[in-house]
C-alpha positions as CSV (number, residue, x, y, z in Angstrom):
1,M,55.1,99.6,-47.3
2,D,55.2,96.5,-45.0
3,L,53.3,93.7,-46.8
4,S,51.2,92.8,-43.8
5,H,50.1,96.4,-43.5
6,K,49.4,96.6,-47.2
7,A,47.3,93.4,-47.1
8,N,45.3,94.8,-44.2
9,I,44.5,98.0,-46.1
10,I,43.6,96.0,-49.2
11,S,41.3,93.7,-47.2
12,N,39.6,96.6,-45.5
13,T,39.2,98.5,-48.8
14,L,37.6,95.4,-50.5
15,E,35.2,95.0,-47.6
16,Q,34.1,98.6,-47.9
17,F,33.8,98.2,-51.7
18,M,32.2,94.8,-51.8
19,G,30.9,94.0,-48.3
20,I,32.0,91.3,-45.9
21,P,31.2,87.8,-47.1
22,K,29.6,85.6,-44.5
23,R,30.3,81.9,-44.0
24,G,27.6,79.4,-44.4
25,G,27.4,76.5,-42.1
26,T,30.1,73.8,-42.2
27,K,29.7,71.2,-44.9
28,D,30.2,67.5,-45.0
29,V,34.0,67.3,-45.3
30,L,34.2,64.3,-47.7
31,E,31.6,65.9,-50.0
32,C,33.5,69.1,-50.0
33,L,36.8,67.3,-50.8
34,I,35.3,65.3,-53.7
35,S,33.6,68.4,-55.1
36,T,36.9,70.4,-54.9
37,I,38.8,67.6,-56.7
38,L,36.2,67.9,-59.5
39,S,36.7,71.6,-59.6
40,Q,40.4,71.5,-60.5
41,N,41.0,73.2,-63.9
42,T,37.3,73.6,-64.7
43,T,34.4,76.0,-64.1
44,D,32.1,75.9,-61.1
45,V,29.2,75.1,-63.4
46,N,30.9,72.0,-64.9
47,R,32.1,71.0,-61.4
48,D,28.5,71.1,-60.1
49,K,27.2,69.2,-63.2
50,G,29.9,66.5,-62.7
51,Y,29.2,66.2,-59.0
52,I,25.4,65.9,-59.5
53,Q,25.9,63.2,-62.2
54,L,28.3,61.2,-60.0
55,R,25.9,61.3,-57.1
56,K,22.9,60.5,-59.3
57,K,24.6,57.4,-60.5
58,Y,26.1,56.5,-57.2
59,P,24.1,58.0,-54.3
60,T,26.5,56.7,-51.6
61,W,30.2,56.9,-51.3
62,E,30.2,53.1,-50.7
63,Q,28.8,52.7,-54.2
64,V,31.5,55.1,-55.6
65,L,34.1,53.0,-53.9
66,K,32.8,49.8,-55.5
67,A,32.6,51.4,-59.0
68,S,35.3,51.1,-61.5
69,V,37.6,54.0,-62.3
70,K,36.2,53.9,-65.9
71,S,32.6,54.2,-64.7
72,I,33.5,57.1,-62.3
73,E,35.3,58.7,-65.2
74,E,32.2,58.5,-67.4
75,Q,30.0,60.2,-64.8
76,I,32.4,63.1,-64.3
77,R,33.5,63.5,-67.9
78,I,32.2,67.1,-68.1
79,V,34.7,68.3,-65.6
80,G,37.8,67.4,-67.7
81,L,40.8,65.3,-66.7
82,G,38.2,62.6,-66.0
83,K,40.6,59.6,-65.7
84,Q,43.0,61.5,-63.4
85,K,40.2,62.7,-61.1
86,A,38.4,59.4,-61.1
87,E,41.6,57.7,-60.0
88,T,42.2,60.3,-57.2
89,I,38.6,59.8,-55.9
90,K,38.8,56.0,-56.1
91,N,42.2,55.8,-54.4
92,F,41.3,58.2,-51.7
93,L,38.0,56.4,-50.8
94,T,39.9,53.1,-50.8
95,W,42.5,54.5,-48.4
96,L,39.9,56.1,-46.2
97,N,37.9,52.9,-45.9
98,Q,41.0,50.8,-45.2
99,E,42.5,53.3,-42.7
100,Y,39.3,54.4,-40.8
101,G,36.7,51.7,-41.6
102,E,34.2,54.2,-42.9
103,L,33.7,56.7,-45.6
104,S,33.6,59.9,-43.6
105,L,36.1,62.7,-43.0
106,E,34.3,64.3,-40.1
107,F,37.1,63.3,-37.8
108,I,39.1,66.1,-39.4
109,H,37.2,68.6,-37.3
110,K,39.1,67.4,-34.3
111,M,42.5,67.6,-35.9
112,D,45.0,70.5,-35.9
113,T,44.9,72.4,-39.2
114,E,48.5,71.6,-40.0
115,D,47.9,67.9,-39.4
116,A,44.7,67.9,-41.4
117,M,46.5,69.6,-44.3
118,D,49.3,67.0,-44.2
119,L,46.8,64.1,-44.1
120,L,45.0,65.4,-47.2
121,C,48.1,66.4,-49.2
122,Q,49.8,63.0,-48.8
123,H,47.4,61.7,-51.5
124,K,48.2,62.0,-55.2
125,G,45.8,64.4,-56.9
126,I,45.1,66.4,-53.7
127,G,47.3,69.4,-53.5
128,I,47.5,72.3,-51.1
129,K,44.8,74.3,-52.9
130,T,42.3,71.4,-52.7
131,A,43.1,70.7,-49.1
132,S,42.9,74.5,-48.2
133,V,39.5,74.8,-49.9
134,T,38.2,71.8,-48.0
135,L,39.5,73.0,-44.6
136,S,38.2,76.5,-45.2
137,F,34.7,75.7,-46.6
138,A,33.9,72.5,-44.8
139,C,35.7,73.0,-41.5
140,G,35.7,76.8,-41.1
141,R,39.5,77.0,-40.6
142,D,41.4,80.2,-41.0
143,V,43.3,79.0,-44.1
144,F,43.7,80.9,-47.4
145,P,43.2,79.0,-50.7
146,V,44.8,80.6,-53.7
147,D,42.9,80.3,-57.0
148,T,43.7,81.7,-60.4
149,H,42.1,85.1,-59.6
150,I,43.9,85.5,-56.3
151,H,47.2,84.5,-57.7
152,R,46.9,87.1,-60.5
153,I,45.7,89.9,-58.3
154,A,48.3,89.2,-55.6
155,K,51.0,89.6,-58.2
156,R,49.5,92.8,-59.6
157,L,49.3,94.3,-56.1
158,G,52.8,93.3,-55.3
159,L,51.8,91.0,-52.4
160,I,53.9,88.2,-53.9
161,Q,56.8,88.3,-56.4
162,Q,56.0,88.0,-60.1
163,N,57.7,84.6,-60.3
164,C,55.9,83.2,-57.3
165,S,54.0,80.0,-58.2
166,A,50.4,79.4,-57.0
167,E,51.6,76.6,-54.7
168,K,54.3,78.8,-53.2
169,A,51.7,81.6,-52.7
170,H,49.8,79.2,-50.4
171,Y,52.7,79.5,-48.0
172,E,53.6,83.2,-48.5
173,L,50.2,84.9,-48.5
174,P,48.9,83.5,-45.2
175,L,51.9,85.2,-43.5
176,I,50.6,88.6,-44.3
177,I,46.8,88.2,-44.3
178,P,45.1,89.7,-41.2
179,E,44.2,87.1,-38.6
180,G,40.6,85.9,-39.0
181,K,40.3,87.5,-42.4
182,S,41.2,84.5,-44.6
183,Y,37.7,83.7,-45.7
184,P,36.3,87.2,-46.4
185,F,39.6,88.2,-48.1
186,H,39.6,85.0,-50.2
187,M,36.0,85.5,-51.3
188,N,36.3,89.2,-52.0
189,L,39.5,88.7,-54.1
190,I,37.6,86.1,-56.2
191,Y,34.6,88.4,-56.7
192,F,37.0,91.3,-57.4
193,G,38.9,89.2,-60.0
194,R,35.7,88.2,-61.8
195,Q,34.1,91.7,-61.8
196,I,37.0,94.2,-61.9
197,C,40.5,92.8,-62.0
198,N,40.0,90.3,-64.8
199,A,42.9,88.7,-66.7
200,R,42.8,90.3,-70.1
201,K,41.1,93.7,-69.6
202,P,41.1,94.8,-66.0
203,L,38.7,97.7,-65.3
204,C,41.2,99.9,-63.6
205,D,39.0,103.0,-63.9
206,Q,36.6,101.2,-61.5
207,C,39.2,99.8,-59.2
208,P,39.5,101.1,-55.6
209,L,43.0,99.6,-55.3
210,T,45.0,101.6,-57.9
211,D,47.0,103.4,-55.2
212,Y,48.5,100.0,-54.1
213,C,48.7,98.3,-57.5
214,L,52.0,97.8,-59.3
215,Y,50.2,96.7,-62.5
216,Y,48.3,100.0,-62.6
217,K,51.5,102.0,-62.1
218,E,53.4,100.2,-64.7
219,N,50.7,99.8,-67.4
220,K,47.8,102.3,-66.9
221,Q,49.1,105.3,-65.1
222,S,49.8,108.2,-67.5
C-alpha cells in the first residue's frame, strides 16, 4: 500500500476512534519555545513545574536574560538537564535581544515556515522537534512534530523504516501526512500512544489499526 494512502487511512481511523482534536488559539511564540526547551526528555508535569518556577522567580524575559545560567538552572532543576537547558535559554535570549532589540518572537508569524524553522534550529539546544512544536502550537503551522510515542507508532505501523531516527522522521513523515492534518494526526497519535499503543504492553486487542500494523502481524497475530 502506498504510504500516503496508508497514512490517510490511519489518520481517518484515529479521528473516528478518538475524535478530531481542535487547536486552541495561538500562543506567545517565545513562551512556547522556552516551555518546549524545558520539555525535552522530561514529563509534561515536570516541564510545567519548571516553567512556573522560572517565571515566578523571573516574571519577565528581561529578568531571565540578566540572570546567571546557574540561577536559571536552579529554577528549572526539576526538568532535568538543567545546566544544558539554562544555557540554551540564556544564549537564545541574548541572541534575540542583540539581533532584534527586544525579547519577542512574534515576528515569526510573518515568516515562511521553512525560514522560521531554519532560524530556530541554528541555535544549539533547539532541534527540529522543539522548532516544530513551537511552530505548530504557537503559530498554527501545518508542521508535524515527532515525539517518542509518534516515533514508536510510526515504526510499528510501517510508516517509517525500523532504523529511522526521530530526527529523520521529522523529514520523512510530513511527506505522507494528509495536507492540513498535521495537528490532529500528531495529537491523536500521542493520545493513542499513551492509551493503547504504549511501549511495553500495547493493548492490541483494543486497537483499531491492527490491519495496518507490522508489529501486530509479527508479534501478536496467531
